[in-house]
C-alpha positions as CSV (number, residue, x, y, z in Angstrom):
1,M,54.4,-21.1,57.9
2,S,54.9,-24.9,58.6
3,A,58.5,-26.4,58.9
4,K,59.2,-28.5,55.7
5,I,62.0,-31.4,56.0
6,L,62.8,-33.0,53.1
7,C,64.2,-36.8,53.8
8,V,66.5,-38.6,51.1
9,V,67.4,-42.9,51.3
10,G,68.9,-44.6,48.4
11,A,70.3,-48.2,50.3
12,R,69.0,-50.4,53.2
13,P,70.2,-49.0,56.0
14,N,68.2,-46.2,55.2
15,F,65.2,-47.7,55.0
16,M,65.2,-49.4,58.4
17,K,66.8,-45.9,59.8
18,I,63.8,-43.7,57.7
19,A,60.5,-46.3,58.4
20,P,60.1,-45.0,62.5
21,I,60.8,-41.6,61.5
22,M,58.1,-40.7,58.7
23,A,55.7,-43.2,61.2
24,A,57.1,-40.4,64.2
25,F,56.3,-37.4,61.8
26,R,53.1,-38.9,60.5
27,A,51.3,-39.5,64.0
28,R,53.7,-36.6,66.1
29,A,53.9,-34.0,64.1
30,P,51.0,-33.9,60.8
31,Q,51.7,-30.1,60.8
32,L,55.2,-30.4,58.7
33,V,55.5,-30.7,55.3
34,V,57.3,-34.3,54.6
35,K,58.8,-35.4,51.7
36,L,60.5,-38.2,50.5
37,V,63.5,-38.7,48.3
38,H,64.2,-42.1,46.8
39,T,67.9,-42.3,45.4
40,G,66.7,-45.2,43.4
41,Q,70.3,-47.2,44.5
42,H,67.9,-50.1,45.1
43,Y,65.7,-50.3,42.2
44,D,64.9,-54.2,42.3
45,V,61.6,-55.2,44.1
46,A,63.3,-57.2,46.4
47,M,65.6,-54.3,47.3
48,N,63.2,-51.6,47.3
49,D,59.3,-52.0,46.4
50,R,59.4,-55.2,49.4
51,F,61.8,-53.1,52.4
52,F,59.0,-50.3,51.7
53,E,55.7,-52.2,51.6
54,Q,57.3,-54.2,54.8
55,L,58.3,-51.6,56.8
56,G,55.3,-49.2,56.1
57,I,57.6,-46.3,54.5
58,P,55.0,-44.1,51.9
59,T,55.6,-44.4,48.5
60,P,58.2,-41.7,47.9
61,D,57.2,-38.3,46.6
62,I,60.5,-38.0,44.3
63,S,62.5,-41.2,42.6
64,L,65.8,-40.1,41.5
65,E,66.1,-43.1,39.3
66,V,69.8,-43.2,39.5
67,G,70.3,-47.5,39.3
68,S,73.5,-48.7,39.1
69,A,76.3,-46.9,37.6
70,S,79.9,-45.6,38.6
71,H,80.0,-42.9,41.6
72,A,80.5,-39.7,39.4
73,V,77.1,-41.1,36.5
74,Q,75.3,-41.7,39.8
75,T,76.2,-37.8,41.8
76,A,76.1,-36.4,38.8
């Protein structure tokens, strides 16, 4: 049985941190099942797609599309 890892990102600081982690999983632990969840907190191309592309972060497996709202709405 292989290990399963769920990584969650949502804001720019998370993107910067997850890029080398995802690269390390791909390079050093291909037997792991790694899923990436994007909260969708930043949905603007300049704040989202561009960072994923430039940092080499894979397309998220799941996008929650939280967007902009109150903390209560985003959490729900």
